[in-house]
N, C-alpha and C positions, 0 to 999 in steps of 0.2 A: 402486154409485155413489158417490165420497166427495167431502165435501167438505172443502176447507182454509179456515176463517174466521180473517182476522187484523183484529181487534179493537184499536182507538185508544182507550181511556176517555179521559172527558173530564175534564182536570185545570185547576183554577184555575192560571191562568200557563203554561199550556203551549204551544208552537206546534206549527200544523198547517199547510203549504204547499199548499193544494188544487192549486191551478196548477203546480207542481213535480210534484205526486204523478200528479196525471192528464196532464200532457203530456209528462214525462221517463221518471220511476221503471214507471210502469204500462205505458206502452208498452215501455221494456225488459224488464220483468218478463214480458211476453206475447210478445215475440220469443223470449226464453230458452226460456220453459218449455213454449211452445207444439210447438216441435219434437218433443217426445215423444210417439208416438203416443198413449200413455194420458190426453191432456189433453182435456176436453169445453168448457170455456168460463171465463170470469169476470165477476164484473159488481162494483164498486166504488159504494160509497152514503156518504152525508154525513148526519150523525143529524141530526133534525130535532127541535125541540120540540113537545110536543102544543101547540097554537093555545089563545091564551085559560088556559093552565094555571100559566104562570110559571115551569115547573122546564124544566130543559135535558136534552138526549139524553144517555142514559148514553156512549155514545160519539161521537166526533168524527167517526171515518171506520170503515168497514169492507171489507173487498176478502175475496171468498168466491171461489174457484178451485174448477175440479170435474175431477176425475179418474176415471178407471175405477177407479182403487183406491186406497189409502196406499201402498203399494209402487210404482205408478207414478208417485205426487207425488213421493217420495222419490229416485225415478231419474234425475226430470226436475231438481229442485231443487238436490242433492247438488253436482253441478259446478258451478253457478253462485251455491250459499249465501254466499260470501264478498263476490261481486262485488254482488248484491241487497241482503246488510246492512249493506255499506259507505256505500251510498248511504242510508239510512233518516235520519241526520243532516241530508242536504240538504233534509228535506221533514218532519222534525218531531222532538221532542225527549222523545217519548211513548214508554214502553216497549210495544209491540205485545204483546198476549194472540193465543196462536194455540189454535186447537182443531181439530182431526178429527172428523169426523163423518160416519156411516152415512148415507144418503139412503133414507128408509124410504119416503117418499110425494114425489111432483114431479108436476104438471100443468101 
């Protein structure tokens, strides 16, 4: 199983519109990518500060897609890459960091 993580680093003065992201962008991404048989699921997270620490979260938001394999993700994503990437300015000015990971343990 492969996880595709998209991280949006916390940056001073940056903009991230969670309402647009969760109500518009992610439903679009899920509709397009879940049509592929290798799609296994997705989660979206908002970074939180440690209570009482006075620190801020390293990432404003994170999105984690799960696919059967990296190849399955690429097959699902490639036809829709331009559409999904063109929508990024509608919800953020943060350059996302993307990581592919092999899931070794999940309960």
